[in-house]
C-alpha positions in Angstrom: -5.7 -90.9 -18.3 -4.9 -93.3 -21.1 -5.9 -96.2 -18.8 -9.2 -94.6 -18.0 -10.0 -94.0 -21.7 -9.0 -97.5 -22.6 -11.3 -98.9 -19.9 -14.2 -96.8 -21.3 -13.7 -98.4 -24.7 -13.0 -102.0 -23.5 -15.8 -102.2 -20.9 -18.7 -101.9 -23.4 -17.1 -104.1 -25.9 -16.7 -106.9 -23.3 -20.4 -106.8 -22.4 -21.6 -106.4 -25.9 -20.4 -109.9 -26.7 -22.5 -111.6 -24.0 -24.9 -114.4 -24.8 -28.5 -114.5 -23.8 -29.5 -117.6 -21.8 -32.8 -119.3 -21.8 -34.4 -122.0 -19.6 -33.2 -124.5 -22.2 -29.6 -123.8 -21.1 -30.1 -126.4 -18.4 -30.4 -128.9 -21.2 -27.4 -127.4 -23.0 -28.4 -125.1 -25.8 -27.6 -121.4 -26.0 -29.2 -118.8 -28.3 -26.3 -116.7 -29.5 -26.1 -113.0 -30.1 -22.6 -113.3 -31.4 -20.5 -116.1 -32.9 -18.6 -116.6 -29.6 -19.4 -119.1 -27.0 -19.1 -118.1 -23.4 -18.4 -121.5 -21.9 -19.6 -125.1 -21.9 -22.1 -126.1 -19.2 -20.1 -127.9 -16.5 -21.1 -130.6 -14.0 -18.0 -130.4 -11.8 -19.6 -132.1 -8.7 -21.2 -135.2 -10.3 -21.0 -138.0 -7.7 -21.1 -135.6 -4.7 -23.6 -135.8 -1.9 -23.9 -132.7 0.3 -26.0 -132.4 3.5 -26.5 -128.9 4.8 -28.6 -126.9 7.1 -29.8 -123.4 7.1 -29.6 -120.9 10.0 -33.5 -121.0 10.0 -33.4 -124.7 10.8 -34.2 -126.3 7.5 -31.9 -129.1 6.3 -31.3 -130.6 2.8 -29.6 -133.6 1.3 -28.4 -132.9 -2.2 -27.1 -135.4 -4.6 -25.4 -134.5 -8.0 -25.1 -137.1 -10.7 -24.8 -137.2 -14.6 -25.4 -133.4 -14.9 -28.6 -133.7 -12.7 -29.4 -133.3 -9.1 -31.9 -134.5 -6.6 -32.7 -133.0 -3.2 -34.8 -133.8 -0.1 -35.6 -131.5 2.7 -34.8 -133.6 5.8 -35.7 -131.1 8.6 -37.7 -127.9 9.1 -41.0 -126.6 7.7 -40.1 -128.0 4.2 -39.3 -131.5 5.5 -40.4 -134.1 3.0 -40.2 -131.8 0.0 -38.2 -133.5 -2.7 -37.4 -133.4 -6.4 -35.1 -135.2 -8.8 -33.5 -135.3 -12.2 -33.1 -131.5 -12.3 -30.3 -130.3 -14.7 -27.7 -128.2 -12.9 -24.7 -126.1 -13.7 -21.6 -125.6 -11.6 -18.5 -123.4 -11.5 -15.4 -123.7 -9.4 -14.8 -120.3 -7.9 -11.8 -121.1 -5.7 -10.0 -124.1 -4.1 -12.8 -126.4 -2.8 -15.4 -123.6 -3.4 -18.2 -124.1 -6.0 -21.3 -122.3 -7.2 -24.2 -124.3 -8.6 -27.6 -123.3 -9.9 -30.7 -124.8 -11.4 -34.1 -123.9 -12.6 -36.9 -126.0 -11.2 -39.6 -125.5 -13.9 -42.3 -127.5 -12.1 -42.2 -125.0 -9.2 -40.9 -122.0 -11.1 -37.9 -121.7 -8.8 -34.4 -120.6 -9.7 -31.8 -121.4 -7.1 -28.1 -120.6 -6.7 -25.9 -122.2 -4.0 -22.3 -121.5 -3.1 -20.4 -124.2 -1.2 -17.2 -123.5 0.7 -15.9 -126.9 1.5 -12.8 -125.5 3.2 -14.9 -123.9 6.0 -18.0 -126.1 5.7 -20.4 -123.2 5.0 -22.9 -122.6 2.2 -24.9 -119.7 0.9 -28.2 -119.7 -1.0 -30.0 -117.3 -3.2 -33.2 -117.9 -5.1 -36.2 -116.5 -6.8 -39.2 -118.8 -6.0 -42.7 -119.1 -7.6 -41.5 -116.9 -10.4 -44.3 -114.9 -12.1 -47.0 -115.9 -9.6 -48.7 -113.8 -6.9 -46.6 -115.8 -4.4 -43.3 -114.9 -5.9 -40.5 -114.2 -3.3 -36.8 -114.3 -3.0 -34.5 -116.1 -0.5 -31.0 -115.1 0.6 -29.8 -117.5 3.3 -26.7 -119.2 4.7 -25.9 -122.3 6.7 -23.4 -125.0 7.4 -22.4 -128.2 5.7 -23.1 -131.1 8.0 -21.7 -133.9 5.8 -20.2 -134.2 2.4 -19.0 -136.8 -0.1 -17.0 -134.5 -2.4 -16.2 -135.6 -5.9 -14.3 -132.9 -7.9 -14.1 -133.2 -11.7 
């Protein structure tokens, strides 16, 4: 019973210290609701090149460098679609497993990818065309075809 009551007290306190995050966070600044900082933006995969393909047939070449990324769709209906110099964030979630995300302001897309380099699989989630009549979400998976992995 003491444990349950303690969790009722601690749970709201933990979430009340959260920070709000804005689109500028991909450039580095955070607007704080408290005097604490959650974490420094990390670029743990700078220097890595990852080629992956989705189950639906689309394929992407992703390069990470200097806190930025560039991508090119190399197969599928999006073939030829490209962008570069997009700020990204990353987090190590397990041995040779990373989550990265970025906001692509020119297309109003917010993308999150999870890479499992142990099993050569990847997962993607995103909200695309945010705020437009064409807004939609994606939730897909695929395999990693080739990787030059640089871990920081």
